[in-house]
PDB file of N, CA, C and O in Angstrom:
ATOM      1  N   MET A   1       0.613  -4.938  -1.890  1.00  0.00           N
ATOM      2  CA  MET A   1       0.816  -3.735  -1.112  1.00  0.00           C
ATOM      3  C   MET A   1       1.232  -2.606  -2.038  1.00  0.00           C
ATOM      4  O   MET A   1       1.799  -2.830  -3.107  1.00  0.00           O
ATOM      5  N   ASP A   2       0.943  -1.405  -1.611  1.00  0.00           N
ATOM      6  CA  ASP A   2       1.502  -0.249  -2.294  1.00  0.00           C
ATOM      7  C   ASP A   2       2.248   0.575  -1.246  1.00  0.00           C
ATOM      8  O   ASP A   2       1.909   0.555  -0.063  1.00  0.00           O
ATOM      9  N   PHE A   3       3.273   1.303  -1.705  1.00  0.00           N
ATOM     10  CA  PHE A   3       4.182   1.994  -0.803  1.00  0.00           C
ATOM     11  C   PHE A   3       4.332   3.458  -1.184  1.00  0.00           C
ATOM     12  O   PHE A   3       4.179   3.833  -2.347  1.00  0.00           O
ATOM     13  N   TYR A   4       4.631   4.270  -0.194  1.00  0.00           N
ATOM     14  CA  TYR A   4       4.900   5.690  -0.399  1.00  0.00           C
ATOM     15  C   TYR A   4       6.087   6.057   0.478  1.00  0.00           C
ATOM     16  O   TYR A   4       6.107   5.717   1.661  1.00  0.00           O
ATOM     17  N   ASP A   5       7.076   6.744  -0.082  1.00  0.00           N
ATOM     18  CA  ASP A   5       8.164   7.271   0.744  1.00  0.00           C
ATOM     19  C   ASP A   5       7.791   8.697   1.089  1.00  0.00           C
ATOM     20  O   ASP A   5       7.944   9.603   0.269  1.00  0.00           O
ATOM     21  N   LEU A   6       7.306   8.895   2.286  1.00  0.00           N
ATOM     22  CA  LEU A   6       6.832  10.210   2.707  1.00  0.00           C
ATOM     23  C   LEU A   6       7.956  11.242   2.733  1.00  0.00           C
ATOM     24  O   LEU A   6       7.684  12.440   2.657  1.00  0.00           O
ATOM     25  N   ALA A   7       9.209  10.805   2.838  1.00  0.00           N
ATOM     26  CA  ALA A   7      10.330  11.745   2.797  1.00  0.00           C
ATOM     27  C   ALA A   7      10.355  12.463   1.447  1.00  0.00           C
ATOM     28  O   ALA A   7      10.672  13.651   1.379  1.00  0.00           O
ATOM     29  N   ASN A   8      10.021  11.740   0.370  1.00  0.00           N
ATOM     30  CA  ASN A   8       9.969  12.358  -0.961  1.00  0.00           C
ATOM     31  C   ASN A   8       8.767  13.286  -1.087  1.00  0.00           C
ATOM     32  O   ASN A   8       8.877  14.382  -1.636  1.00  0.00           O
ATOM     33  N   ILE A   9       7.641  12.852  -0.588  1.00  0.00           N
ATOM     34  CA  ILE A   9       6.409  13.628  -0.708  1.00  0.00           C
ATOM     35  C   ILE A   9       6.471  14.903   0.126  1.00  0.00           C
ATOM     36  O   ILE A   9       5.957  15.945  -0.280  1.00  0.00           O
ATOM     37  N   GLN A  10       7.103  14.813   1.290  1.00  0.00           N
ATOM     38  CA  GLN A  10       7.161  15.959   2.199  1.00  0.00           C
ATOM     39  C   GLN A  10       8.304  16.913   1.891  1.00  0.00           C
ATOM     40  O   GLN A  10       8.475  17.911   2.592  1.00  0.00           O
ATOM     41  N   GLY A  11       9.085  16.633   0.867  1.00  0.00           N
ATOM     42  CA  GLY A  11      10.154  17.536   0.456  1.00  0.00           C
ATOM     43  C   GLY A  11      11.317  17.606   1.433  1.00  0.00           C
ATOM     44  O   GLY A  11      11.947  18.655   1.564  1.00  0.00           O
ATOM     45  N   LEU A  12      11.614  16.507   2.119  1.00  0.00           N
ATOM     46  CA  LEU A  12      12.748  16.482   3.044  1.00  0.00           C
ATOM     47  C   LEU A  12      14.050  16.485   2.265  1.00  0.00           C
ATOM     48  O   LEU A  12      14.047  16.154   1.080  1.00  0.00           O
ATOM     49  N   PRO A  13      15.166  16.849   2.890  1.00  0.00           N
ATOM     50  CA  PRO A  13      16.458  16.864   2.179  1.00  0.00           C
ATOM     51  C   PRO A  13      16.793  15.481   1.608  1.00  0.00           C
ATOM     52  O   PRO A  13      16.337  14.467   2.135  1.00  0.00           O
ATOM     53  N   PRO A  14      17.585  15.438   0.536  1.00  0.00           N
ATOM     54  CA  PRO A  14      17.909  14.151  -0.112  1.00  0.00           C
ATOM     55  C   PRO A  14      18.578  13.141   0.818  1.00  0.00           C
ATOM     56  O   PRO A  14      18.453  11.936   0.601  1.00  0.00           O
ATOM     57  N   ASP A  15      19.284  13.606   1.850  1.00  0.00           N
ATOM     58  CA  ASP A  15      19.960  12.675   2.753  1.00  0.00           C
ATOM     59  C   ASP A  15      19.089  12.260   3.941  1.00  0.00           C
ATOM     60  O   ASP A  15      19.557  11.551   4.832  1.00  0.00           O
ATOM     61  N   ALA A  16      17.831  12.694   3.960  1.00  0.00           N
ATOM     62  CA  ALA A  16      16.910  12.324   5.045  1.00  0.00           C
ATOM     63  C   ALA A  16      16.559  10.845   4.925  1.00  0.00           C
ATOM     64  O   ALA A  16      16.475  10.315   3.817  1.00  0.00           O
ATOM     65  N   PRO A  17      16.353  10.182   6.053  1.00  0.00           N
ATOM     66  CA  PRO A  17      15.932   8.770   5.972  1.00  0.00           C
ATOM     67  C   PRO A  17      14.542   8.642   5.367  1.00  0.00           C
ATOM     68  O   PRO A  17      13.725   9.558   5.461  1.00  0.00           O
ATOM     69  N   SER A  18      14.286   7.512   4.753  1.00  0.00           N
ATOM     70  CA  SER A  18      12.971   7.256   4.179  1.00  0.00           C
ATOM     71  C   SER A  18      11.936   7.115   5.282  1.00  0.00           C
ATOM     72  O   SER A  18      12.236   6.669   6.390  1.00  0.00           O
ATOM     73  N   ARG A  19      10.715   7.505   4.952  1.00  0.00           N
ATOM     74  CA  ARG A  19       9.562   7.316   5.842  1.00  0.00           C
ATOM     75  C   ARG A  19       8.527   6.602   4.999  1.00  0.00           C
ATOM     76  O   ARG A  19       7.809   7.235   4.225  1.00  0.00           O
ATOM     77  N   VAL A  20       8.444   5.298   5.141  1.00  0.00           N
ATOM     78  CA  VAL A  20       7.613   4.478   4.267  1.00  0.00           C
ATOM     79  C   VAL A  20       6.233   4.265   4.879  1.00  0.00           C
ATOM     80  O   VAL A  20       6.101   3.879   6.040  1.00  0.00           O
ATOM     81  N   ALA A  21       5.220   4.524   4.077  1.00  0.00           N
ATOM     82  CA  ALA A  21       3.836   4.209   4.431  1.00  0.00           C
ATOM     83  C   ALA A  21       3.363   3.176   3.413  1.00  0.00           C
ATOM     84  O   ALA A  21       3.736   3.239   2.242  1.00  0.00           O
ATOM     85  N   SER A  22       2.543   2.229   3.858  1.00  0.00           N
ATOM     86  CA  SER A  22       2.059   1.213   2.927  1.00  0.00           C
ATOM     87  C   SER A  22       0.623   0.835   3.245  1.00  0.00           C
ATOM     88  O   SER A  22       0.133   1.035   4.357  1.00  0.00           O
ATOM     89  N   ASN A  23      -0.024   0.292   2.252  1.00  0.00           N
ATOM     90  CA  ASN A  23      -1.386  -0.232   2.395  1.00  0.00           C
ATOM     91  C   ASN A  23      -1.356  -1.693   1.987  1.00  0.00           C
ATOM     92  O   ASN A  23      -0.785  -2.043   0.954  1.00  0.00           O
ATOM     93  N   ALA A  24      -1.965  -2.541   2.789  1.00  0.00           N
ATOM     94  CA  ALA A  24      -2.080  -3.955   2.439  1.00  0.00           C
ATOM     95  C   ALA A  24      -3.501  -4.202   1.948  1.00  0.00           C
ATOM     96  O   ALA A  24      -4.468  -4.001   2.682  1.00  0.00           O
ATOM     97  N   ILE A  25      -3.613  -4.633   0.717  1.00  0.00           N
ATOM     98  CA  ILE A  25      -4.905  -4.891   0.115  1.00  0.00           C
ATOM     99  C   ILE A  25      -5.070  -6.411  -0.006  1.00  0.00           C
ATOM    100  O   ILE A  25      -4.093  -7.117  -0.260  1.00  0.00           O
ATOM    101  N   HIS A  26      -6.261  -6.908   0.168  1.00  0.00           N
ATOM    102  CA  HIS A  26      -6.528  -8.350   0.160  1.00  0.00           C
ATOM    103  C   HIS A  26      -5.770  -9.029   1.300  1.00  0.00           C
ATOM    104  O   HIS A  26      -5.195 -10.098   1.096  1.00  0.00           O
ATOM    105  N   ALA A  27      -5.757  -8.445   2.474  1.00  0.00           N
ATOM    106  CA  ALA A  27      -4.926  -8.984   3.553  1.00  0.00           C
ATOM    107  C   ALA A  27      -5.723  -9.286   4.812  1.00  0.00           C
ATOM    108  O   ALA A  27      -5.315  -8.905   5.909  1.00  0.00           O
ATOM    109  N   ARG A  28      -6.844  -9.958   4.668  1.00  0.00           N
ATOM    110  CA  ARG A  28      -7.634 -10.302   5.865  1.00  0.00           C
ATOM    111  C   ARG A  28      -6.816 -11.108   6.855  1.00  0.00           C
ATOM    112  O   ARG A  28      -6.935 -10.926   8.067  1.00  0.00           O
ATOM    113  N   GLU A  29      -5.980 -12.005   6.333  1.00  0.00           N
ATOM    114  CA  GLU A  29      -5.167 -12.818   7.240  1.00  0.00           C
ATOM    115  C   GLU A  29      -4.163 -11.971   8.022  1.00  0.00           C
ATOM    116  O   GLU A  29      -3.701 -12.383   9.086  1.00  0.00           O
ATOM    117  N   ALA A  30      -3.825 -10.795   7.502  1.00  0.00           N
ATOM    118  CA  ALA A  30      -2.863  -9.925   8.187  1.00  0.00           C
ATOM    119  C   ALA A  30      -3.405  -9.385   9.500  1.00  0.00           C
ATOM    120  O   ALA A  30      -2.626  -8.956  10.352  1.00  0.00           O
ATOM    121  N   MET A  31      -4.699  -9.394   9.682  1.00  0.00           N
ATOM    122  CA  MET A  31      -5.267  -8.893  10.935  1.00  0.00           C
ATOM    123  C   MET A  31      -4.786  -9.729  12.117  1.00  0.00           C
ATOM    124  O   MET A  31      -4.776  -9.242  13.247  1.00  0.00           O
ATOM    125  N   ALA A  32      -4.388 -10.974  11.880  1.00  0.00           N
ATOM    126  CA  ALA A  32      -3.911 -11.837  12.965  1.00  0.00           C
ATOM    127  C   ALA A  32      -2.392 -11.752  13.157  1.00  0.00           C
ATOM    128  O   ALA A  32      -1.866 -12.271  14.141  1.00  0.00           O
ATOM    129  N   TRP A  33      -1.686 -11.102  12.228  1.00  0.00           N
ATOM    130  CA  TRP A  33      -0.234 -11.001  12.342  1.00  0.00           C
ATOM    131  C   TRP A  33       0.141 -10.004  13.430  1.00  0.00           C
ATOM    132  O   TRP A  33      -0.614  -9.072  13.705  1.00  0.00           O
ATOM    133  N   SER A  34       1.298 -10.193  14.049  1.00  0.00           N
ATOM    134  CA  SER A  34       1.806  -9.223  15.020  1.00  0.00           C
ATOM    135  C   SER A  34       2.276  -7.975  14.276  1.00  0.00           C
ATOM    136  O   SER A  34       2.537  -8.022  13.074  1.00  0.00           O
ATOM    137  N   ASP A  35       2.381  -6.869  14.993  1.00  0.00           N
ATOM    138  CA  ASP A  35       2.890  -5.638  14.383  1.00  0.00           C
ATOM    139  C   ASP A  35       4.296  -5.868  13.833  1.00  0.00           C
ATOM    140  O   ASP A  35       4.620  -5.416  12.734  1.00  0.00           O
ATOM    141  N   ALA A  36       5.137  -6.578  14.607  1.00  0.00           N
ATOM    142  CA  ALA A  36       6.517  -6.844  14.166  1.00  0.00           C
ATOM    143  C   ALA A  36       6.522  -7.651  12.865  1.00  0.00           C
ATOM    144  O   ALA A  36       7.358  -7.417  11.993  1.00  0.00           O
ATOM    145  N   ASP A  37       5.602  -8.588  12.737  1.00  0.00           N
ATOM    146  CA  ASP A  37       5.496  -9.398  11.529  1.00  0.00           C
ATOM    147  C   ASP A  37       5.110  -8.534  10.328  1.00  0.00           C
ATOM    148  O   ASP A  37       5.673  -8.684   9.244  1.00  0.00           O
ATOM    149  N   ILE A  38       4.170  -7.649  10.521  1.00  0.00           N
ATOM    150  CA  ILE A  38       3.744  -6.758   9.433  1.00  0.00           C
ATOM    151  C   ILE A  38       4.884  -5.849   9.000  1.00  0.00           C
ATOM    152  O   ILE A  38       5.105  -5.655   7.804  1.00  0.00           O
ATOM    153  N   VAL A  39       5.607  -5.293   9.960  1.00  0.00           N
ATOM    154  CA  VAL A  39       6.746  -4.418   9.638  1.00  0.00           C
ATOM    155  C   VAL A  39       7.798  -5.199   8.855  1.00  0.00           C
ATOM    156  O   VAL A  39       8.310  -4.704   7.850  1.00  0.00           O
ATOM    157  N   GLU A  40       8.123  -6.401   9.296  1.00  0.00           N
ATOM    158  CA  GLU A  40       9.137  -7.210   8.610  1.00  0.00           C
ATOM    159  C   GLU A  40       8.673  -7.627   7.217  1.00  0.00           C
ATOM    160  O   GLU A  40       9.460  -7.585   6.272  1.00  0.00           O
ATOM    161  N   ARG A  41       7.430  -8.020   7.074  1.00  0.00           N
ATOM    162  CA  ARG A  41       6.912  -8.393   5.750  1.00  0.00           C
ATOM    163  C   ARG A  41       6.931  -7.190   4.811  1.00  0.00           C
ATOM    164  O   ARG A  41       7.229  -7.326   3.624  1.00  0.00           O
ATOM    165  N   THR A  42       6.613  -6.016   5.346  1.00  0.00           N
ATOM    166  CA  THR A  42       6.647  -4.802   4.529  1.00  0.00           C
ATOM    167  C   THR A  42       8.073  -4.507   4.082  1.00  0.00           C
ATOM    168  O   THR A  42       8.308  -4.199   2.914  1.00  0.00           O
ATOM    169  N   ARG A  43       9.035  -4.601   5.016  1.00  0.00           N
ATOM    170  CA  ARG A  43      10.438  -4.355   4.669  1.00  0.00           C
ATOM    171  C   ARG A  43      10.902  -5.330   3.594  1.00  0.00           C
ATOM    172  O   ARG A  43      11.595  -4.932   2.657  1.00  0.00           O
ATOM    173  N   CYS A  44      10.528  -6.600   3.717  1.00  0.00           N
ATOM    174  CA  CYS A  44      10.918  -7.600   2.713  1.00  0.00           C
ATOM    175  C   CYS A  44      10.307  -7.296   1.352  1.00  0.00           C
ATOM    176  O   CYS A  44      10.962  -7.464   0.323  1.00  0.00           O
ATOM    177  N   GLU A  45       9.061  -6.852   1.342  1.00  0.00           N
ATOM    178  CA  GLU A  45       8.415  -6.543   0.065  1.00  0.00           C
ATOM    179  C   GLU A  45       9.037  -5.309  -0.581  1.00  0.00           C
ATOM    180  O   GLU A  45       9.212  -5.272  -1.799  1.00  0.00           O
ATOM    181  N   VAL A  46       9.370  -4.308   0.215  1.00  0.00           N
ATOM    182  CA  VAL A  46      10.061  -3.125  -0.330  1.00  0.00           C
ATOM    183  C   VAL A  46      11.402  -3.561  -0.923  1.00  0.00           C
ATOM    184  O   VAL A  46      11.814  -3.045  -1.961  1.00  0.00           O
ATOM    185  N   ALA A  47      12.082  -4.504  -0.275  1.00  0.00           N
ATOM    186  CA  ALA A  47      13.389  -4.975  -0.745  1.00  0.00           C
ATOM    187  C   ALA A  47      13.325  -5.657  -2.099  1.00  0.00           C
ATOM    188  O   ALA A  47      14.346  -5.773  -2.777  1.00  0.00           O
ATOM    189  N   GLU A  48      12.143  -6.110  -2.509  1.00  0.00           N
ATOM    190  CA  GLU A  48      12.015  -6.727  -3.833  1.00  0.00           C
ATOM    191  C   GLU A  48      12.332  -5.740  -4.943  1.00  0.00           C
ATOM    192  O   GLU A  48      12.856  -6.142  -5.982  1.00  0.00           O
ATOM    193  N   PHE A  49      12.031  -4.458  -4.757  1.00  0.00           N
ATOM    194  CA  PHE A  49      12.346  -3.470  -5.800  1.00  0.00           C
ATOM    195  C   PHE A  49      13.411  -2.481  -5.348  1.00  0.00           C
ATOM    196  O   PHE A  49      13.931  -1.728  -6.170  1.00  0.00           O
ATOM    197  N   ALA A  50      13.745  -2.463  -4.070  1.00  0.00           N
ATOM    198  CA  ALA A  50      14.804  -1.600  -3.540  1.00  0.00           C
ATOM    199  C   ALA A  50      15.713  -2.474  -2.674  1.00  0.00           C
ATOM    200  O   ALA A  50      15.557  -2.505  -1.453  1.00  0.00           O
ATOM    201  N   PRO A  51      16.656  -3.181  -3.290  1.00  0.00           N
ATOM    202  CA  PRO A  51      17.469  -4.158  -2.573  1.00  0.00           C
ATOM    203  C   PRO A  51      18.172  -3.625  -1.326  1.00  0.00           C
ATOM    204  O   PRO A  51      18.447  -4.402  -0.411  1.00  0.00           O
ATOM    205  N   ALA A  52      18.468  -2.342  -1.261  1.00  0.00           N
ATOM    206  CA  ALA A  52      19.128  -1.787  -0.078  1.00  0.00           C
ATOM    207  C   ALA A  52      18.260  -1.933   1.170  1.00  0.00           C
ATOM    208  O   ALA A  52      18.771  -1.874   2.289  1.00  0.00           O
ATOM    209  N   ALA A  53      16.968  -2.120   0.991  1.00  0.00           N
ATOM    210  CA  ALA A  53      16.060  -2.284   2.132  1.00  0.00           C
ATOM    211  C   ALA A  53      16.336  -3.575   2.893  1.00  0.00           C
ATOM    212  O   ALA A  53      15.935  -3.710   4.049  1.00  0.00           O
ATOM    213  N   ARG A  54      17.019  -4.526   2.252  1.00  0.00           N
ATOM    214  CA  ARG A  54      17.338  -5.782   2.942  1.00  0.00           C
ATOM    215  C   ARG A  54      18.205  -5.538   4.170  1.00  0.00           C
ATOM    216  O   ARG A  54      18.062  -6.224   5.182  1.00  0.00           O
ATOM    217  N   SER A  55      19.089  -4.578   4.082  1.00  0.00           N
ATOM    218  CA  SER A  55      19.990  -4.299   5.209  1.00  0.00           C
ATOM    219  C   SER A  55      19.591  -3.034   5.967  1.00  0.00           C
ATOM    220  O   SER A  55      20.324  -2.579   6.845  1.00  0.00           O
ATOM    221  N   ALA A  56      18.445  -2.471   5.635  1.00  0.00           N
ATOM    222  CA  ALA A  56      17.999  -1.237   6.300  1.00  0.00           C
ATOM    223  C   ALA A  56      17.616  -1.507   7.754  1.00  0.00           C
ATOM    224  O   ALA A  56      17.148  -2.591   8.101  1.00  0.00           O
ATOM    225  N   THR A  57      17.822  -0.513   8.574  1.00  0.00           N
ATOM    226  CA  THR A  57      17.417  -0.583   9.968  1.00  0.00           C
ATOM    227  C   THR A  57      16.110   0.170  10.127  1.00  0.00           C
ATOM    228  O   THR A  57      16.024   1.348   9.782  1.00  0.00           O
ATOM    229  N   VAL A  58      15.099  -0.495  10.643  1.00  0.00           N
ATOM    230  CA  VAL A  58      13.822   0.165  10.907  1.00  0.00           C
ATOM    231  C   VAL A  58      13.961   0.854  12.256  1.00  0.00           C
ATOM    232  O   VAL A  58      14.143   0.195  13.280  1.00  0.00           O
ATOM    233  N   ARG A  59      13.876   2.182  12.256  1.00  0.00           N
ATOM    234  CA  ARG A  59      14.052   2.944  13.492  1.00  0.00           C
ATOM    235  C   ARG A  59      12.769   3.096  14.287  1.00  0.00           C
ATOM    236  O   ARG A  59      12.797   3.164  15.515  1.00  0.00           O
ATOM    237  N   HIS A  60      11.662   3.147  13.598  1.00  0.00           N
ATOM    238  CA  HIS A  60      10.379   3.354  14.257  1.00  0.00           C
ATOM    239  C   HIS A  60       9.296   2.841  13.326  1.00  0.00           C
ATOM    240  O   HIS A  60       9.386   3.017  12.111  1.00  0.00           O
ATOM    241  N   ALA A  61       8.290   2.217  13.876  1.00  0.00           N
ATOM    242  CA  ALA A  61       7.187   1.712  13.058  1.00  0.00           C
ATOM    243  C   ALA A  61       5.884   1.825  13.835  1.00  0.00           C
ATOM    244  O   ALA A  61       5.836   1.618  15.047  1.00  0.00           O
ATOM    245  N   VAL A  62       4.832   2.158  13.101  1.00  0.00           N
ATOM    246  CA  VAL A  62       3.485   2.191  13.656  1.00  0.00           C
ATOM    247  C   VAL A  62       2.602   1.392  12.706  1.00  0.00           C
ATOM    248  O   VAL A  62       2.605   1.628  11.498  1.00  0.00           O
ATOM    249  N   VAL A  63       1.857   0.459  13.248  1.00  0.00           N
ATOM    250  CA  VAL A  63       0.927  -0.322  12.446  1.00  0.00           C
ATOM    251  C   VAL A  63      -0.478   0.096  12.829  1.00  0.00           C
ATOM    252  O   VAL A  63      -0.863   0.038  13.997  1.00  0.00           O
ATOM    253  N   GLN A  64      -1.230   0.514  11.840  1.00  0.00           N
ATOM    254  CA  GLN A  64      -2.624   0.896  12.063  1.00  0.00           C
ATOM    255  C   GLN A  64      -3.499  -0.082  11.302  1.00  0.00           C
ATOM    256  O   GLN A  64      -3.349  -0.252  10.092  1.00  0.00           O
ATOM    257  N   ARG A  65      -4.394  -0.711  11.999  1.00  0.00           N
ATOM    258  CA  ARG A  65      -5.276  -1.703  11.382  1.00  0.00           C
ATOM    259  C   ARG A  65      -6.644  -1.070  11.162  1.00  0.00           C
ATOM    260  O   ARG A  65      -7.350  -0.726  12.110  1.00  0.00           O
ATOM    261  N   THR A  66      -6.998  -0.926   9.901  1.00  0.00           N
ATOM    262  CA  THR A  66      -8.276  -0.322   9.547  1.00  0.00           C
ATOM    263  C   THR A  66      -9.003  -1.270   8.608  1.00  0.00           C
ATOM    264  O   THR A  66      -8.810  -1.202   7.394  1.00  0.00           O
ATOM    265  N   PRO A  67      -9.833  -2.149   9.147  1.00  0.00           N
ATOM    266  CA  PRO A  67     -10.507  -3.103   8.264  1.00  0.00           C
ATOM    267  C   PRO A  67     -11.415  -2.393   7.259  1.00  0.00           C
ATOM    268  O   PRO A  67     -12.092  -1.417   7.583  1.00  0.00           O
ATOM    269  N   CYS A  68     -11.407  -2.904   6.052  1.00  0.00           N
ATOM    270  CA  CYS A  68     -12.250  -2.384   4.974  1.00  0.00           C
ATOM    271  C   CYS A  68     -11.923  -0.939   4.627  1.00  0.00           C
ATOM    272  O   CYS A  68     -12.799  -0.201   4.174  1.00  0.00           O
ATOM    273  N   ALA A  69     -10.686  -0.526   4.830  1.00  0.00           N
ATOM    274  CA  ALA A  69     -10.292   0.842   4.531  1.00  0.00           C
ATOM    275  C   ALA A  69     -10.187   1.087   3.030  1.00  0.00           C
ATOM    276  O   ALA A  69     -10.365   2.214   2.570  1.00  0.00           O
ATOM    277  N   ILE A  70      -9.901   0.044   2.272  1.00  0.00           N
ATOM    278  CA  ILE A  70      -9.714   0.187   0.833  1.00  0.00           C
ATOM    279  C   ILE A  70     -10.719  -0.719   0.132  1.00  0.00           C
ATOM    280  O   ILE A  70     -10.750  -1.919   0.401  1.00  0.00           O
ATOM    281  N   PRO A  71     -11.548  -0.166  -0.768  1.00  0.00           N
ATOM    282  CA  PRO A  71     -12.511  -1.007  -1.482  1.00  0.00           C
ATOM    283  C   PRO A  71     -11.788  -2.132  -2.220  1.00  0.00           C
ATOM    284  O   PRO A  71     -10.735  -1.921  -2.821  1.00  0.00           O
ATOM    285  N   CYS A  72     -12.348  -3.279  -2.167  1.00  0.00           N
ATOM    286  CA  CYS A  72     -11.730  -4.446  -2.778  1.00  0.00           C
ATOM    287  C   CYS A  72     -12.806  -5.237  -3.524  1.00  0.00           C
ATOM    288  O   CYS A  72     -13.350  -6.198  -2.981  1.00  0.00           O
ATOM    289  N   PRO A  73     -13.119  -4.843  -4.762  1.00  0.00           N
ATOM    290  CA  PRO A  73     -14.170  -5.542  -5.499  1.00  0.00           C
ATOM    291  C   PRO A  73     -13.768  -6.970  -5.824  1.00  0.00           C
ATOM    292  O   PRO A  73     -12.590  -7.272  -6.010  1.00  0.00           O
ATOM    293  N   LEU A  74     -14.737  -7.818  -5.887  1.00  0.00           N
ATOM    294  CA  LEU A  74     -14.516  -9.217  -6.232  1.00  0.00           C
ATOM    295  C   LEU A  74     -14.433  -9.374  -7.746  1.00  0.00           C
ATOM    296  O   LEU A  74     -14.946  -8.528  -8.478  1.00  0.00           O
ATOM    297  N   PRO A  75     -13.793 -10.445  -8.231  1.00  0.00           N
ATOM    298  CA  PRO A  75     -13.751 -10.684  -9.670  1.00  0.00           C
ATOM    299  C   PRO A  75     -15.170 -10.716 -10.243  1.00  0.00           C
ATOM    300  O   PRO A  75     -16.077 -11.306  -9.656  1.00  0.00           O
ATOM    301  N   GLY A  76     -15.342 -10.078 -11.387  1.00  0.00           N
ATOM    302  CA  GLY A  76     -16.635 -10.036 -12.043  1.00  0.00           C
ATOM    303  C   GLY A  76     -17.454  -8.802 -11.715  1.00  0.00           C
ATOM    304  O   GLY A  76     -18.464  -8.541 -12.369  1.00  0.00           O
ATOM    305  N   THR A  77     -17.039  -8.039 -10.716  1.00  0.00           N
ATOM    306  CA  THR A  77     -17.786  -6.841 -10.319  1.00  0.00           C
ATOM    307  C   THR A  77     -17.887  -5.844 -11.468  1.00  0.00           C
ATOM    308  O   THR A  77     -18.913  -5.184 -11.629  1.00  0.00           O
ATOM    309  N   GLU A  78     -16.842  -5.734 -12.256  1.00  0.00           N
ATOM    310  CA  GLU A  78     -16.806  -4.759 -13.358  1.00  0.00           C
ATOM    311  C   GLU A  78     -17.913  -5.023 -14.372  1.00  0.00           C
ATOM    312  O   GLU A  78     -18.375  -4.094 -15.034  1.00  0.00           O
ATOM    313  N   THR A  79     -18.336  -6.256 -14.500  1.00  0.00           N
ATOM    314  CA  THR A  79     -19.393  -6.569 -15.459  1.00  0.00           C
ATOM    315  C   THR A  79     -20.742  -5.974 -15.044  1.00  0.00           C
ATOM    316  O   THR A  79     -21.651  -5.872 -15.868  1.00  0.00           O
ATOM    317  N   LEU A  80     -20.874  -5.588 -13.795  1.00  0.00           N
ATOM    318  CA  LEU A  80     -22.118  -4.997 -13.305  1.00  0.00           C
ATOM    319  C   LEU A  80     -22.198  -3.489 -13.576  1.00  0.00           C
ATOM    320  O   LEU A  80     -23.250  -2.875 -13.400  1.00  0.00           O
ATOM    321  N   ARG A  81     -21.080  -2.907 -14.003  1.00  0.00           N
ATOM    322  CA  ARG A  81     -21.051  -1.470 -14.265  1.00  0.00           C
ATOM    323  C   ARG A  81     -21.953  -1.144 -15.452  1.00  0.00           C
ATOM    324  O   ARG A  81     -21.896  -1.840 -16.466  1.00  0.00           O
ATOM    325  N   PRO A  82     -22.783  -0.110 -15.356  1.00  0.00           N
ATOM    326  CA  PRO A  82     -23.655   0.245 -16.483  1.00  0.00           C
ATOM    327  C   PRO A  82     -22.833   0.710 -17.688  1.00  0.00           C
ATOM    328  O   PRO A  82     -21.712   1.198 -17.545  1.00  0.00           O
ATOM    329  N   GLY A  83     -23.412   0.551 -18.861  1.00  0.00           N
ATOM    330  CA  GLY A  83     -22.732   0.994 -20.084  1.00  0.00           C
ATOM    331  C   GLY A  83     -22.600   2.518 -20.149  1.00  0.00           C
ATOM    332  O   GLY A  83     -23.122   3.241 -19.301  1.00  0.00           O
ATOM    333  N   THR A  84     -21.895   2.980 -21.170  1.00  0.00           N
ATOM    334  CA  THR A  84     -21.670   4.416 -21.313  1.00  0.00           C
ATOM    335  C   THR A  84     -22.515   5.043 -22.424  1.00  0.00           C
ATOM    336  O   THR A  84     -22.247   6.169 -22.844  1.00  0.00           O
ATOM    337  N   ARG A  85     -23.505   4.342 -22.889  1.00  0.00           N
ATOM    338  CA  ARG A  85     -24.353   4.906 -23.959  1.00  0.00           C
ATOM    339  C   ARG A  85     -25.200   6.030 -23.406  1.00  0.00           C
ATOM    340  O   ARG A  85     -25.823   5.912 -22.351  1.00  0.00           O
ATOM    341  N   LEU A  86     -25.206   7.124 -24.147  1.00  0.00           N
ATOM    342  CA  LEU A  86     -25.999   8.291 -23.765  1.00  0.00           C
ATOM    343  C   LEU A  86     -26.936   8.649 -24.911  1.00  0.00           C
ATOM    344  O   LEU A  86     -26.720   8.218 -26.044  1.00  0.00           O
ATOM    345  N   PRO A  87     -27.971   9.431 -24.630  1.00  0.00           N
ATOM    346  CA  PRO A  87     -28.928   9.762 -25.676  1.00  0.00           C
ATOM    347  C   PRO A  87     -28.346  10.706 -26.751  1.00  0.00           C
ATOM    348  O   PRO A  87     -28.994  10.930 -27.774  1.00  0.00           O
ATOM    349  N   VAL A  88     -27.175  11.245 -26.544  1.00  0.00           N
ATOM    350  CA  VAL A  88     -26.561  12.161 -27.514  1.00  0.00           C
ATOM    351  C   VAL A  88     -25.346  11.472 -28.108  1.00  0.00           C
ATOM    352  O   VAL A  88     -24.421  11.103 -27.384  1.00  0.00           O
ATOM    353  N   ASP A  89     -25.344  11.291 -29.467  1.00  0.00           N
ATOM    354  CA  ASP A  89     -24.201  10.644 -30.119  1.00  0.00           C
ATOM    355  C   ASP A  89     -22.937  11.466 -29.917  1.00  0.00           C
ATOM    356  O   ASP A  89     -22.970  12.696 -29.947  1.00  0.00           O
ATOM    357  N   GLY A  90     -21.815  10.767 -29.711  1.00  0.00           N
ATOM    358  CA  GLY A  90     -20.524  11.409 -29.590  1.00  0.00           C
ATOM    359  C   GLY A  90     -20.260  12.052 -28.233  1.00  0.00           C
ATOM    360  O   GLY A  90     -19.200  12.644 -28.031  1.00  0.00           O
ATOM    361  N   LEU A  91     -21.179  11.949 -27.325  1.00  0.00           N
ATOM    362  CA  LEU A  91     -20.982  12.541 -25.999  1.00  0.00           C
ATOM    363  C   LEU A  91     -20.487  11.501 -25.060  1.00  0.00           C
ATOM    364  O   LEU A  91     -20.255  11.790 -23.886  1.00  0.00           O
TER     365      LEU A  91
END
């Protein structure tokens, strides 16, 4: 997952509560999880690098499920990328 604290991005005052947005990548199995499960798993994952999140109170949560929202190439896909050789040396 990747996370964003929208309170920082939106320029809210330093004492404003965090507004966390996240993306779950490689999470097909998450489509079957309940919204509450996704929120709790997200809070636990945030707590791995921000320990205060362990005791944080989630005041409001919205879960939006957008299948295939983020490209997820399979291993080996990069080998299919064309080379960078051009007809002009040094370009």
